[in-house]
VOKOLKE-444322 format. One record per residue (C-alpha): residue number from 1; residue in one letter; y, x, z. Coordinates in Angstrom, 3 decimals. Each point is the difference from the previous one (the first is absolute). Layout:
BEGIN
[NUM,A,[Y,X,Z]]
...
***
This chain:
BEGIN
[1,M,[105.478,-60.857,-92.220]]
[2,A,[-3.376,-0.670,1.546]]
[3,E,[-1.833,2.149,-2.547]]
[4,Y,[2.019,3.143,0.722]]
[5,T,[-1.526,3.105,1.555]]
[6,T,[2.639,-0.243,2.744]]
[7,T,[-1.388,-3.408,0.996]]
[8,R,[-3.497,1.432,0.233]]
[9,L,[1.208,2.849,2.204]]
[10,A,[1.773,-2.497,2.277]]
[11,R,[-3.174,-2.118,0.115]]
[12,A,[-2.071,3.015,1.046]]
[13,A,[2.471,0.842,2.780]]
[14,A,[0.205,-3.577,1.282]]
[15,R,[-3.772,-0.437,-0.131]]
[16,G,[-0.334,3.238,1.932]]
[17,G,[1.946,-1.476,2.894]]
[18,H,[3.258,1.856,-0.648]]
[19,E,[3.459,-1.496,0.412]]
[20,T,[1.089,0.006,-3.634]]
[21,W,[3.475,-0.602,-1.429]]
[22,Y,[1.674,-0.350,-3.391]]
[23,V,[3.440,1.643,-0.124]]
[24,G,[2.195,0.035,-3.106]]
[25,V,[2.125,2.998,-0.907]]
[26,G,[3.096,-2.106,0.675]]
[27,D,[-1.166,-1.268,3.400]]
[28,L,[0.738,3.021,2.213]]
[29,E,[2.942,0.829,2.191]]
[30,H,[1.053,3.108,1.898]]
[31,G,[2.924,0.830,2.221]]
[32,S,[-0.376,-2.320,2.965]]
[33,S,[0.837,1.349,3.458]]
[34,D,[-3.595,1.115,0.668]]
[35,G,[-0.157,2.016,-3.216]]
[36,Q,[-3.261,-1.593,-1.122]]
[37,F,[-1.019,-1.358,-3.379]]
[38,A,[-0.411,-3.761,-0.038]]
[39,A,[-1.211,-2.295,-2.758]]
[40,T,[-0.438,-3.655,-0.795]]
[41,A,[-3.686,-0.301,-0.803]]
[42,R,[-2.698,-2.563,-0.706]]
[43,A,[-3.321,0.245,1.803]]
[44,A,[-3.228,0.191,-2.004]]
[45,R,[-2.732,-1.754,1.978]]
[46,W,[-3.463,-0.593,-1.431]]
[47,E,[-2.001,-3.115,0.788]]
[48,S,[-3.752,-0.193,-0.489]]
[49,D,[0.172,-2.648,-2.723]]
[50,D,[2.851,1.657,-1.921]]
[51,T,[0.038,0.799,-3.669]]
[52,L,[2.448,2.612,-1.269]]
[53,D,[2.189,-2.799,-1.347]]
[54,R,[0.057,-1.818,3.335]]
[55,F,[0.586,3.277,1.856]]
[56,M,[3.075,0.741,-2.129]]
[57,E,[1.298,-3.593,0.113]]
[58,R,[0.004,0.065,3.813]]
[59,I,[1.796,3.360,0.046]]
[60,K,[2.750,-1.354,-2.243]]
[61,A,[0.317,-3.230,2.011]]
[62,R,[0.200,1.764,3.360]]
[63,D,[3.398,0.482,1.662]]
[64,T,[1.247,3.576,0.156]]
[65,E,[-0.065,1.888,3.280]]
[66,R,[2.013,2.994,1.148]]
[67,I,[-2.184,3.053,0.565]]
[68,I,[0.751,3.594,0.997]]
[69,M,[-1.241,2.325,-2.730]]
[70,D,[-0.082,2.999,2.388]]
[71,D,[-2.901,-1.724,1.794]]
[72,L,[-2.239,-0.116,-3.071]]
[73,D,[-3.148,2.116,-0.067]]
[74,A,[0.070,0.200,-3.805]]
[75,L,[2.246,-0.962,-2.900]]
[76,V,[-1.421,-0.389,-3.505]]
[77,L,[2.733,0.449,-2.628]]
[78,R,[-0.752,-2.176,-3.016]]
[79,N,[3.363,-0.975,-1.493]]
[80,E,[0.609,0.081,-3.764]]
[81,S,[3.013,2.318,-0.217]]
[82,I,[-0.276,0.271,-3.806]]
[83,D,[0.450,-3.758,-0.358]]
[84,D,[2.837,0.191,2.520]]
[85,L,[1.827,2.495,-2.239]]
[86,Q,[0.377,-2.810,-2.525]]
[87,E,[0.394,-3.041,2.232]]
[88,R,[1.656,1.179,3.241]]
[89,P,[1.000,3.679,-0.151]]
[90,W,[1.110,0.057,3.643]]
[91,A,[-3.614,-0.555,1.101]]
[92,S,[-1.686,2.647,-2.128]]
[93,P,[0.250,3.003,2.374]]
[94,M,[-0.022,-1.853,3.303]]
[95,G,[-3.746,-0.291,0.600]]
[96,V,[-0.341,3.785,-0.120]]
[97,V,[3.172,0.542,2.075]]
[98,F,[-1.111,-2.363,2.761]]
[99,G,[-3.516,1.427,-0.186]]
[100,Q,[1.303,3.536,0.527]]
[101,M,[2.030,-1.049,3.023]]
[102,L,[-2.894,-1.889,1.591]]
[103,A,[-2.413,2.884,-0.656]]
[104,D,[2.426,2.256,1.876]]
[105,R,[-0.266,-2.440,2.931]]
[106,G,[-3.783,0.349,0.158]]
[107,V,[-1.134,-2.949,-2.121]]
[108,T,[-2.906,0.778,-2.345]]
[109,V,[1.423,-0.666,-3.482]]
[110,V,[-2.074,-0.047,-3.201]]
[111,N,[0.429,1.179,-2.606]]
[112,D,[2.049,2.901,1.401]]
[113,P,[3.615,-0.982,-0.751]]
[114,N,[1.122,3.626,-0.315]]
[115,T,[-2.196,0.351,-3.096]]
[116,L,[0.119,-3.593,-1.176]]
[117,H,[3.502,0.311,-1.441]]
[118,R,[-1.441,2.632,-2.403]]
[119,A,[-3.273,-1.780,-0.581]]
[120,T,[1.676,-3.187,-1.256]]
[121,S,[1.057,2.010,-3.036]]
[122,K,[-2.482,0.868,-2.728]]
[123,L,[1.319,3.543,0.362]]
[124,Y,[-2.239,0.337,3.082]]
[125,L,[-3.004,0.334,-2.305]]
[126,E,[1.477,3.246,-1.346]]
[127,E,[-0.609,1.619,3.425]]
[128,F,[-3.773,-0.145,-0.563]]
[129,P,[-2.139,2.449,-2.014]]
[130,E,[0.459,-0.058,-3.779]]
[131,T,[-3.740,-0.530,-0.378]]
[132,V,[0.204,-3.562,1.321]]
[133,R,[3.080,-1.306,-1.820]]
[134,P,[1.149,-0.389,-3.600]]
[135,R,[2.636,2.221,-1.558]]
[136,S,[3.361,-1.616,0.615]]
[137,L,[3.776,0.282,-0.143]]
[138,V,[2.665,-1.558,2.248]]
[139,T,[3.409,-0.307,-1.626]]
[140,R,[2.967,-2.187,-0.896]]
[141,D,[0.544,1.782,-3.314]]
[142,P,[-1.177,-2.042,-3.035]]
[143,E,[-0.161,3.176,-2.093]]
[144,A,[-2.314,1.630,2.560]]
[145,I,[-2.282,-3.039,-0.210]]
[146,K,[-0.063,0.284,-3.795]]
[147,R,[-0.858,3.715,0.224]]
[148,F,[-2.832,-0.774,2.418]]
[149,V,[-1.403,-2.640,-2.370]]
[150,D,[0.260,2.410,-2.941]]
[151,E,[-1.928,2.620,1.955]]
[152,V,[-2.580,-2.103,1.842]]
[153,G,[-0.471,-3.017,-2.271]]
[154,H,[-1.447,-3.195,1.460]]
[155,C,[1.924,-0.758,3.248]]
[156,V,[0.949,-2.619,2.543]]
[157,V,[3.603,-0.279,1.204]]
[158,K,[1.055,-1.952,3.095]]
[159,P,[2.648,-0.015,2.747]]
[160,L,[-0.366,2.677,2.669]]
[161,Y,[0.615,-2.740,2.558]]
[162,G,[-1.953,-2.922,-1.356]]
[163,A,[-2.785,-2.410,0.834]]
[164,K,[-2.100,-2.888,-1.331]]
[165,G,[0.055,1.266,-3.587]]
[166,R,[3.729,-0.594,-0.533]]
[167,N,[1.450,1.926,-2.980]]
[168,V,[-3.210,1.929,-0.712]]
[169,F,[-0.286,0.949,-3.681]]
[170,M,[-2.674,1.617,-2.133]]
[171,I,[1.229,2.592,-2.503]]
[172,E,[-2.426,0.687,-2.817]]
[173,G,[1.428,3.432,-0.835]]
[174,P,[2.657,1.807,-2.021]]
[175,G,[1.934,-2.346,-2.249]]
[176,E,[-0.343,-3.020,2.325]]
[177,T,[2.456,-2.450,-1.556]]
[178,N,[0.892,-1.741,3.275]]
[179,L,[0.328,3.134,2.150]]
[180,A,[3.775,-0.345,0.407]]
[181,Q,[-0.260,-3.612,1.157]]
[182,M,[-2.870,0.802,2.390]]
[183,T,[1.909,2.942,1.442]]
[184,E,[3.152,-2.045,0.455]]
[185,A,[-1.892,-2.741,1.861]]
[186,V,[-1.687,2.472,2.375]]
[187,L,[3.182,1.990,0.695]]
[188,Q,[1.745,-3.172,1.136]]
[189,D,[-2.093,0.396,3.163]]
[190,G,[1.038,3.637,0.566]]
[191,Y,[-2.256,2.970,-0.644]]
[192,A,[-2.939,-0.313,-2.384]]
[193,I,[-3.413,1.585,0.349]]
[194,I,[-1.906,0.572,-3.196]]
[195,Q,[-3.705,0.836,0.204]]
[196,E,[-2.507,1.075,-2.590]]
[197,F,[-2.366,-2.804,-0.945]]
[198,I,[-3.400,0.468,1.604]]
[199,D,[-3.075,-0.927,-2.006]]
[200,G,[-1.587,-3.093,1.480]]
[201,A,[3.278,-1.699,0.881]]
[202,D,[-0.768,-2.780,-2.478]]
[203,D,[-2.828,-1.012,2.341]]
[204,G,[2.311,-0.296,2.994]]
[205,D,[0.171,2.091,3.153]]
[206,A,[-1.868,0.433,3.263]]
[207,R,[1.698,-0.963,3.276]]
[208,I,[-1.488,2.049,2.848]]
[209,F,[1.143,-0.405,3.606]]
[210,L,[0.191,3.081,2.198]]
[211,L,[0.161,-0.225,3.791]]
[212,E,[0.952,3.188,1.847]]
[213,G,[-0.772,2.055,-3.107]]
[214,R,[-3.459,-1.483,-0.602]]
[215,I,[-1.278,-2.900,-2.057]]
[216,L,[0.413,-3.224,1.949]]
[217,E,[-3.292,-1.814,0.428]]
[218,R,[-1.761,-2.714,1.953]]
[219,D,[-3.743,-0.319,0.539]]
[220,G,[-0.536,2.982,-2.288]]
[221,R,[1.877,-1.617,-2.893]]
[222,P,[3.089,1.852,-1.346]]
[223,A,[3.242,-1.939,-0.417]]
[224,A,[0.461,0.612,-3.722]]
[225,F,[0.100,-2.105,-3.134]]
[226,R,[1.016,0.196,-3.621]]
[227,R,[3.053,-1.897,-1.255]]
[228,V,[-0.491,-1.135,-3.583]]
[229,P,[2.894,-1.111,-2.224]]
[230,T,[-0.163,-3.348,-1.745]]
[231,G,[0.948,-0.788,-3.583]]
[232,N,[2.191,2.564,-1.743]]
[233,D,[1.893,1.027,3.145]]
[234,P,[-0.989,3.610,0.866]]
[235,R,[1.138,-0.379,3.623]]
[236,A,[-2.860,-0.645,2.408]]
[237,N,[2.143,-1.056,2.991]]
[238,I,[-1.305,-3.175,1.605]]
[239,S,[3.602,-1.276,0.028]]
[240,T,[0.095,0.233,-3.808]]
[241,G,[-3.237,-1.924,-0.506]]
[242,G,[-2.555,2.783,0.353]]
[243,R,[-3.346,-0.876,1.560]]
[244,S,[-2.127,1.944,2.448]]
[245,V,[-3.641,0.965,-0.575]]
[246,P,[-2.464,2.062,2.079]]
[247,L,[0.176,3.792,-0.129]]
[248,E,[-2.635,2.616,0.805]]
[249,L,[1.656,3.258,1.048]]
[250,G,[-1.148,3.188,-1.714]]
[251,E,[0.441,3.749,0.232]]
[252,A,[3.513,-0.101,-1.480]]
[253,E,[1.291,-2.476,2.569]]
[254,F,[-1.565,1.834,2.942]]
[255,G,[1.513,3.240,-1.299]]
[256,I,[3.460,-1.570,-0.095]]
[257,V,[-0.291,-1.180,3.585]]
[258,E,[-1.152,3.456,1.082]]
[259,A,[3.020,1.576,-1.704]]
[260,M,[2.504,-2.463,1.488]]
[261,G,[-1.345,-0.817,3.440]]
[262,A,[1.321,2.892,2.075]]
[263,K,[3.574,-0.374,-1.251]]
[264,L,[-0.015,-3.766,0.522]]
[265,V,[-1.086,0.545,3.599]]
[266,A,[2.599,2.754,0.551]]
[267,D,[2.687,-2.317,-1.434]]
[268,G,[-0.984,-2.843,2.324]]
[269,M,[-1.126,-2.255,-2.821]]
[270,F,[-2.294,-2.198,2.066]]
[271,L,[-0.869,-2.543,-2.722]]
[272,V,[0.658,0.386,-3.716]]
[273,G,[-1.344,-1.366,-3.247]]
[274,I,[-0.395,2.408,-2.896]]
[275,D,[-0.245,-1.096,-3.635]]
[276,V,[-2.386,2.127,-2.038]]
[277,I,[-0.567,0.233,-3.753]]
[278,G,[-2.398,2.438,-1.614]]
[279,G,[-0.202,2.331,2.973]]
[280,H,[3.777,0.095,0.548]]
[281,V,[2.170,-1.747,2.590]]
[282,V,[2.837,-1.825,-1.720]]
[283,E,[1.563,-1.558,3.111]]
[284,I,[-0.093,0.223,3.790]]
[285,N,[0.776,-3.303,1.698]]
[286,A,[1.134,0.929,3.506]]
[287,E,[2.509,-2.632,1.049]]
[288,S,[-1.903,-3.248,-0.342]]
[289,P,[-3.344,0.608,-1.752]]
[290,G,[-1.565,-3.305,-0.975]]
[291,G,[-3.377,-1.174,-1.189]]
[292,F,[-2.050,-0.738,3.122]]
[293,Q,[-0.516,-3.499,-1.376]]
[294,S,[-1.819,1.478,-3.010]]
[295,V,[-2.191,2.174,2.229]]
[296,E,[-0.870,-3.000,2.166]]
[297,R,[-0.786,-2.196,-2.995]]
[298,L,[-2.059,2.597,-1.870]]
[299,Y,[-2.054,1.395,2.878]]
[300,D,[0.245,-2.575,2.811]]
[301,I,[1.345,2.563,2.475]]
[302,D,[3.138,0.029,2.155]]
[303,V,[1.381,3.543,-0.142]]
[304,A,[3.024,-1.044,2.063]]
[305,K,[-2.309,0.280,3.031]]
[306,T,[-0.585,3.677,-0.780]]
[307,V,[3.760,0.567,-0.311]]
[308,L,[0.609,-1.727,3.330]]
[309,E,[-2.644,2.096,1.759]]
[310,A,[1.625,3.193,-1.281]]
[311,L,[3.440,-1.254,1.082]]
[312,E,[-1.334,-0.786,3.480]]
[313,R,[-1.300,3.554,0.329]]
[314,R,[3.306,1.430,-1.190]]
[315,A,[2.117,-2.141,2.338]]
[316,S,[-2.220,0.676,3.018]]
[317,P,[-1.241,3.591,-0.286]]
[318,G,[-2.532,0.984,2.617]]
[319,S,[-0.656,-3.568,1.115]]
***
C-alpha cells in the first residue's frame, strides 16, 4: 500500500538516484549454471510530480524484470513472516534464509538476517535488561499461565509469534472468568507470552524508532509518537483502529534507548520500532516496523531520508 513505511523507504531510495527494486519472497531463484541468485522484480522509479499513490500504482503496473541479487549494494528485508505463518507457511522463513545467503555473498542486508529469525519472536525482548521490560512468562501450559495470573495479577496474554493485535487479551487478575477461553485462543497460534500489565497501558503506547541503536530523527525531531486506543478496545495498534498523537520523549524513554542501544547494534538491528508503556518496552518490532506515515503526518518530516543516508554509509564504507 502507498501509505506503508516500505513505500516511503523505496521513495527515499528512488529520489536519491538509486536503482530501486521490489522483490517478493516468492520471486527468487537459485541454482542456475552461474550459481547466482536471480529474481523477478519491479523497478521503483520516482517522478517529480509523483504522489505516493501514483508512485505505487506505477510500480504495480510495471512489467517484471530479471535481476541478479548478487549485484545489489543493499537488501532491506521487510517481509511479514508472522502473517505468512498463517497464510502461506512455505514463505515464512524464506526472507531470512535468502538474506543470510546474500549477506554471505557480500550484499549489505538489513536487518541482520542471522539475528532477525530470533527478533521476529517476542522472546527476543527477554534478552534485554530486566529494568526495561515487564515481568513475563513464555509457555504453552495453561496451568502455568493461571499460576502467573494468580501471582502477578493484572496481565496481558498474546501469541509469542503475533502481530497487528491478533489474539491479544487483557486479564484483570485471579479469578478471570474467561481465562480458559483466552488461553485456548492464544495457544492456537503456538507459544503464549504473558506479561504483567504496566500502569499507563490504558492510555496507549509509545512507538519509538531506533536507527543503529539511537533514536531516529530528522531535522532535530525524533521519530516517535503515541498510539492511543479508540473506544473500549485496549489495543493501540493502528491496524486495530488506534490513532497516533505527538509524543515528547522524556528521561524514561532516553534511559531505555541507552540500555538497549549497544545490544541492538551488536545484533545488527539496523532499524527497529520499540513499543513503550510506563517506562517498559513491551515489544520490539524488528522485521517490518511501521509508522513512518504517522511521523510524517504529525511532524512534517521524512525520516526515510535519514534511514537511506545511514544505509548508504553502511553499503559503501570509506567512500
